N, C-alpha and C positions, 0 to 999 in steps of 0.2 A: 542165504541157502537156496531160496526159491529162484533167485536170479541165476545162481550157478546151475540149477537143474534145468532152467529154460535154455541156457546156453549149451549145455551138454546134450540135452534131449529136447530139441525144438518140437518134436511131435507130441510130447507130453503136454505142452502148452495148448496145442490145438485140441487135443483130446479133452483136456479140462474145460476148454471153452465150449466145445460141442456138448459136453455133458451138462454144463450149466445151462446152455440153451435148451437142451432136451427137457431138463427139469422145469424150466420156465414155461415151456410149451405145454407140458403135462399139467402144470398148475393152472394155466390159462384154460385148457380144455375142461379140467375139473370144475373150474369156476363157471364156465359156460353151461355145463350140464346142470349144476346146482341152480343157476338162474333159470334154465328151462324147466326144471322141476317146479320152481315157484310159480312160473307162468302157467303150468298145467294145473296146479292147485287153485290158482286164482280163477282159471277158466272153468273149473268144475265145482268145487266146494271147499271153502276155506276151513271148514271143520276138520278136514283131513289133517291139519297141523296139530290137532289134539292127540294124534296117534304118536306114541313114542318111537323115534327113529324113522319117521315117515320119509325123510330125505334119502336115507340109506336104502329103504325098501323100494323107492321109485327110481333111484339113480341108474341102476343097471338096466332096468327094463326100458326106461326112456332113452338111454344111450343106444340100446339095440334098435329101437323104433326109428331113431334118427338115422342110423346106418341103413335100415330098411328103406327109408325114404330116399337116401342117397342112391342106393342101388336101383330103386325103381325108376327114378328120374333119369339116371344114366342109361337106362334101356331105351329111352326115347331117342330116335336117330337124330343126326345133325339137321340143322334148319334148312328149309328150302326157301327159295325166293318166290314170293307170291306177288305177281304183277302182270300187267298187260303183256310185257315182253316175254314172259315165261309161260303164258297160257297155252301156247301151241307147242313149245319146245320141251316143257317139263311134263312128263306123264302123270305125275302126282297132281300138279295144279290143274291139268286138263281133266283129270278124273274127279277132283273134288268140287269143281265149279262148272256151271252150265255155260257161262260166258264171262267176258271181261267185266261187264257191269255187275254181274253177280258177285264176283270176288271183291270188287271195289266197294260195293255196298255193304258186304259183311264186315269189313274192317272200318268203314266209315260210320256204321251204326254203333260201333263199340264206344261207349263213353270212356272206357279206360284208354283206348287208343287216342281218342280225341283229346283227353286231358294230357296225355303224355306228349303228343305232338304240339299242343298249345304252348308247352314249356320249351320247345326246341325252336331256336331261331335260325337254324341251318335249313335252308330250303331242300337240301339234298339229304336230310336226315332220314334214317330208317329206324324202325323198331323191330325187335324180335319178340314174338309172343307165342303163347300156346294156342293152337287152333284145334278145337274139338268138334267132332261131327258125328251124326248118327248114320250108320250104314244100313241100307235097305236093299234087299234082293227080292225080285218078283219075276214071275214067269210071263213071258210075252211071246207073241207069234212074230216071226221074222223070216229073213232070207239068209241063205248061206251058200257061199261059193265052194263047191266040191270039185276040184280039178277045173275043168272047163264048163261044168254044169252048174247053173244057178238054181238052187232048190228053194221053193217057196213054202210058206206055212210050216216053218221049223220052230219047234219049241225051244226058246232060248231063255237065259237068265240075265236080266238087266240089273246092274248094280248102280245105285245112286247114293249121293251123300247129301244130307239135309240138316237143318237145325244147327247151323254153324255157330259156334261161340268162340270168343277171343278173350284170353286171360293173360294177366301178368306181363304187359308190354314193358320192355326195358331196352337199354342202349345196345346190349349184345346178348349173345346166347348164354354166356356164363351167368349173367345177372338174372336172366329169365329162368334158368334152371334153379337158381337159388330161391327165386320167388315161388316156383312150383313146389319145392321141398317144404317151404314154409306153409303153403296152402294145404299140402297133404298132411303135414303135422297138425295144423289147426283142425283139419277134418277129423283126426283121431280124437282131439280134445272135445270137439262137438259131439262125436259119437259117445264118448264117455259121459258127457253132460246129459245127453238124451236118455241114457240108461238110468242115471240118477233121477232125472225128472219123472221117468216112467214109474220108478219105484215109489217116489213121493205121491204121484197121482193115484197109483193103486192103493196105497195106504190110506190116502185121504178119502177115496171112494168107499173103502171098507168101513171106515169110521163113520162116514155120513150115513151109510146104509144101516149100520148098527144103531145109531141114534134114532133114525127114522122108525125102525122096527120097535124099539123100546117105546117111543112115543105112541105108536099105533096100539101096542098092548095096553098102555095106560088108558087110552081113549075107549077101547073096547070094554075094559073092566068097569068104566064109569057109565057105560050105556045100560039102559034098562028096557024091557019090553021086547028084546030081540035075543032071547036066551039061546035058542038052538043055533041061529045063524051066527051069533056072536061067539058061541063056544067053538063052532067049526072054524071060524075065522081066527080065533085065538090059537087054536091048535096049529093051523097053517103058519101063522106068524111066528109062533114059538119054534117050530121046526126050522123055518128059514133063519131065525135069529141064532139058533144053535149052530147051523151050518156056517153062518158068518163068523161066529165066535171061534169056530175051529179054524177057519181060514186066517183069522187074525192071530191065532195062537201060533200058526206055522209060518206066517209072513215074517220076513226078516225085518228087524228093527233098524231104522236108519241111523245106526251108530257111526262114529267116525271110521271105525274099522271096516264096516260094510261099504261106506263111501270109497275108502281107499281100495277095497277089493274090486269095485267096479272099474276104477281107473286102471288097476293092474291087469285086469282081464282084457281090456281093450288094447292096451299098449304092449302086452305080451304076445298078442296075436294080431298084428296089424294086417296080415294077409287075409284075415277074415273080413276086413273092412274094404281093402282095395287089392285088386289083382290085375296083372298084366298078362296079355297073351299076344302071340305073334300070329300073323295071318298073311299068306301069300296069294295074290290074285293075278290072273292073266285076263286083261281086258283089251278090247279093241277101242278105236277112237270114239265109238258110239256108246261105250260103257257096257257092252255085252260080254259076258264071261265066256272065255274060250277054253275048251276042254284040253286036257293034256296031250291028246293024240293029234290035235289040229295043227296044220302048218300055216295058219293065218298069221299075218303080222299082228303083234300084240305089244302091250305095255305090261311089263312085270312089276307089280306093286308089292312091296314088303311093308305091311301095315302093322301098327301097334295099336291094340285096343285095350282100354282101361275100364275096369268094372269097379264102381264104388258103391258099397252097400247093396241095396236092393234095386239100384238104378240100372237101366239097360246099358250094355257096353257102348262105349264111344271111341271112335278112331281119334287118335291124338298125334299131332306132329308140331314141331317148332317151325314157325314161319317168319321170314324177314319181309317186312312190308315197307315200301318207300313212301315218304310223306307226300311226294308229288302225285301219288295215286289216289289220295283221299278225295272223295267227292265233296263238292260244296254242300253245306247244310241245306241250302234251298233246293238242292237236287234230291238228296236221299230222304228229306223230310216228307216227300210226297209218296214214298213207297208204301 
């Protein structure tokens, strides 16, 4: 019967095949999500498993956060080549580094890049990595050409990039982006863990203070010969003890449900932890910001800045770096 249907309606066979593939793909994705749920629990607190239905409670939220990480990393522009040959030709490379030695030393100092290149036997190998920098703007006095007139002592804004960091080197851009998504996701796990640790620390401090005040009252009651001073001290201690007990009464108990709630709050609002913003600059070759009405030759830079937690924003870009540009260890060890 099925053979007859295949012969009469060949599209039916293809439809059935695609449907079966789709179901297999959905099962695979569901299994991946459940595996990720378990890794999140392992990274925060295993007591969360005591909550009935914890997998179902976390599954949707974690899937949304994974999609958020995908979208965020996809906003990072395509990789630029960072090398001595592009220092003068690429406006981004020219702006990000002061000279060729500077760019070479940034990547040569990276232990991640060194380890990656050590495993590559191809002398022409390249790695793609995330390059992060701090952008700084400051006012300086300079000169400006207005028509045929050179004006001096003009207030200008100089833009510079410093504190370069290199992360997640890989063979190509796709692998680097995957590595960045994993880093971002683990950042959310760490953020949730920090919230749990802070709750534990606050609870521990309250309990220690409570025990200390009780011990102080017992000592005062045992003292003799200092009635007035002891009485006044006892009253102050009793008031503080009452305040501590009220705080303990309203402090959340670290139940598995509370622990789960901390994780859900972090993963349901990943944009509270990491944000991306776009920035456009017009700079000349000296790194001086050019105003919108100026006709000076400029480099137009479309930058991506990432803000993680309470840390200052950092400019991020993907960078392709050739192995042949690595400085010898005897060279950069002296920097």
